[in-house]
Every structure is written in structure tokens, then in C-alpha cells.
N, C-alpha and C positions, 0 to 999 in steps of 0.2 A: 225657629229657622231650620230648614232642612239641610242635611249635609250635601256638599257638592258631589254630584254623581259623576260616574265615568262617562266619557263621550259615547253617544249612541253609535251603533255600527252602521245605521242607515240614515241617509239624509232626511227621509220622511219622519224619522223619530225625533228630529229637532223641531218639527213644524207644528205650530198651532194653526190649524186650518180655519181661517177666519171668515165669518159672514156677519158683518155689522151694518149692512146697508139698511136704511129705513124702509125700503120697499120690499124687503125680504118677506116671502110668504111661507106658510107651513110646508108647502111642496119644496121650496128652496132649502129649508132646514133638513128635510128628509134627504134630499140629494147631497147636501153637505156631509151629513152623517154617513151616508152610503159610501161616499168618496173616502172619508176618514177610515172606515172599516176596510175598504179595499186596499188602501195604500199604507195603513197603519200609522197615521199621523199621531203625534203626541196627544193632541187635544183638538176639540172643536170649540172655537170661540164665537159665542153668539150673544146677542143682547139679552138682558134679564128675562124679558117676556117669553123667550124661547127655551129657557133652561129646562123646564119640565119635559118638553117634547124631546129635546136633545138627549136628556138623561134616559128617557124611555127608549129612544132609538139606539142608544149605545149601551144599554144594559148588558152586562156580561162581557163587554169588550175591554181591551187594554186601553183604548183611547178614552180619555176623560173629558168632562165638560168644563169649559172655562167661560167665564162671563166678565163683564165690565161693570165697574162701580164708579159713580161720579163722572160718568163719561158723557161727552169728550172734554169738558172744560175743567173738571176738578173743583168747581166753584159751589157745589152744594155743601150744606153744613155737615159736620162730622156725624151728627146724629142720624141724618138721612143716609150717609154712606154706610154706617154701621147696620142700619135696618136693611138697606139694599143688599149688603153682603150676607147678612143672616138669612134673609128670605131666599136668596139664590142658593145658599148652601143647603137649606132645608129642602129646596126643590131639586137638588141633585148635583149642583156645581161642586167641583173639587179644586178649582183654581179660580182665584179672584184677581183681576187686573184693575187696580184702583188708580185714579188720577190724583196726583199730588195737588196741593193748593199752590199753583204756580205763581200767582201774583204775590202771595205772602212770602214765598221764597225770595222773589225778586226784591221785595222791600226789606228783607232781612229779618222777618219775624220767624226765626228758625224754631223757636219753642212751639209755636202754633202749628207749624208744618209737621214737626215730629209728633205732636200730640194727636193730630188728625190721622196720621199714618198708624200710629201705635194703637189707636182705638179699633181700627179695622183689623190690624194684625192680630190683636187679642181675640177678636171674634172668629177670625179664620182659623187660628190655632186650636180653638175649642172643638173644631170639626176635623182636626188633623188634616187640614187642607193647605194649599200653597197660596201665598200672597205675593203678587208682583206689583210694583209701584211705577206708574208711568210719569216721567218727568218732563216730557215734551221738549226734547233737546234743541229743536229749531228755535225755541223762544228764549233759550238761556245762553249766557256767556260760558266759556270754559270753566271759570272759577265757580259759577253757579252750578254747573253740572257736577263738579267735584263735591261741592257742599251738599247737594241733593243726594248724591251717592253715599256720602258719609252719614247723613241723617237716616237714610233708609237702612243702612247697615246697623246703626245703633238701635233702630226700632224693632229689629228682629224679623223683618220681611225676608223673603227668599230670593227675590230678583229685583233688580232695577231694570226698567223697560224704557227704551228710547222715546217712543212716540205713539200717539193715537192713530196716526195715519191721516188726520184731518189738517195737519199743517206740514208744509213742505220744508226741507226735502225729505223728512222722515229719517230712517236709519242711514248713518254714514260709517264708513270704515274708521275714520278718525274719532268719531264719538264712541264707538264700541271699544277702540283701543284705550281711550282716555278712561272710560268707566271700568274697563278690565284692570288697568293699572291702579286705579283708585280702590277698587274692591279687594284686590290682593287675595282673591280666592275665597273671601268670606261670604260673599253673596254672588249669585249668578247674574248673567246679563241676558236680557231678551231684546233682540233687535227687531224692530217693527216699523213699517211705513215705507212704501216704495220698493219692496223687494220683489222683483219681477223675473229674475233669471237665476238659473242654477249657478252661474259664475258669481253673481252677487251674493247668493246664499253662502257659497263656499268661502268667499272672501270674508264675510262677516263672521263665520265660524272660526276661520283662521285668526281673526282679530280678537276672538275671545268670547263670542256669543255661544251660549249653550241652548238657546231657544230662539226660534224665528217666528214672527207673526206675519202671515201673508194670506191674501185671498187668491194668490196665483199658485197655490200649492201644487195642484195637479200638473200644470205646465212645468213647474220647476223640477219635479221628480220624474218627468217623462221626457224622452227625446223627441226630435222633430217628427218621428213616426208614431208617436203616442205610446211608445213602449216604456214600461217602468224601469227606471235605473236606480240601483241601490246607492 
């Protein structure tokens, strides 16, 4: 598990510039990477099939490549998640956002949930990379969110992440505050899903998020005239 880092000085440095649409083309990936280089986003988050291209596009850049595992349902087997993570890491990803076994958490099979996460975490750690775990807060009760956060913390993952973006409402101020209070600084919080404005981004950061996942990155870091704001 990585150490908690200091707050970035620029809003862009909080952002995982995300492109997970199924219709994305290689030209779209190039555009996404070019935007990330221009605005210095923390990472570009793409589907596994695009990791190699993104890694090539961002070679030599501070912006890293992030990808998703078991996405968006979390219902693939642990063995598949491990293989998916390892292949992505070998292709140049340095951050893995995996989806938790949501149904198993809800039925109380906490040992299986932790074993699933731990297997991916161990794979990610061998590559000295970052592992974030998506819990899909919109599908959980507050008690389940707290339990998920505790499991993730004990697994050695680096972040708990709110949402895939495929279920509404996505990230909320209340959920980020709850996760932050539960984590007690031992893991970081990534807010993702429905972040469309600078105001919302800043509120999530104030609530405790140290990373934001959004496809609205450029609009968030620019004013109404399209000028970049730190």
C-alpha cells in the first residue's frame, strides 16, 4: 500500500482523465492522451484493450496509464481479474481500478470479497503499481460502504473508489465523507461518477477525495472561455 501523498497543487493533478466508452476509437485514445499531456492530469483511464496505445502515447510523461479490471460489474472470477490485471501491467498500466464482488459483500461473504481483492493487490504490488477498488456506493447501504472500506484497507490496496459511473448517482459528498472517516488516512479515496463541474470536484476534494475520475476533465479545469485554471 502506497503512502498517503501530499495534496496536489493543481486541480488537474487530482484527475484520472477517463475514457471508458465502448465506442471509443484509437483516434479518441490519442486525443485523450494529448489532453492529459496538455493539462497534466494524474492519469489516463482507459479500457484494457487500449492500455498499450495509451502507454506508448504517454511514454516519458508524468501522466500514468490507468485501466479497469472486472469492469463494470465485478462479477468475473478472481483468476480472470488477476490475469486481466497482470496483462494490463505488462502492457504499461501503472494503476489498476478493480471492481469488488458487490453481490458477495451484500450477502455477507466478507472472506471471499477480501480474497478476491487481495489476489489482485498482490499482482499489482509485484509491478510496484497502484490498486484502487471500486465498491459501487449507489448499490450499498452506509454500513456496507463502511465494511467494504475496512476490507479494502486490510487487503493492502491503495484507494477505495466510489463508483464505475454506470450506476447513478455516482460520487456524492456524503459518501466521500463517510469513506474518509472510515479510512482514517490509511487508504486514499477516489471519487468517480457524475463529476461534471469544477465546483463539484472541489467539494469532493474538500470532503476527502485525493483522486477524481471523470470524462469531463477538460471542462472542469477550464473556465467558460476555455482557459486553463490551476
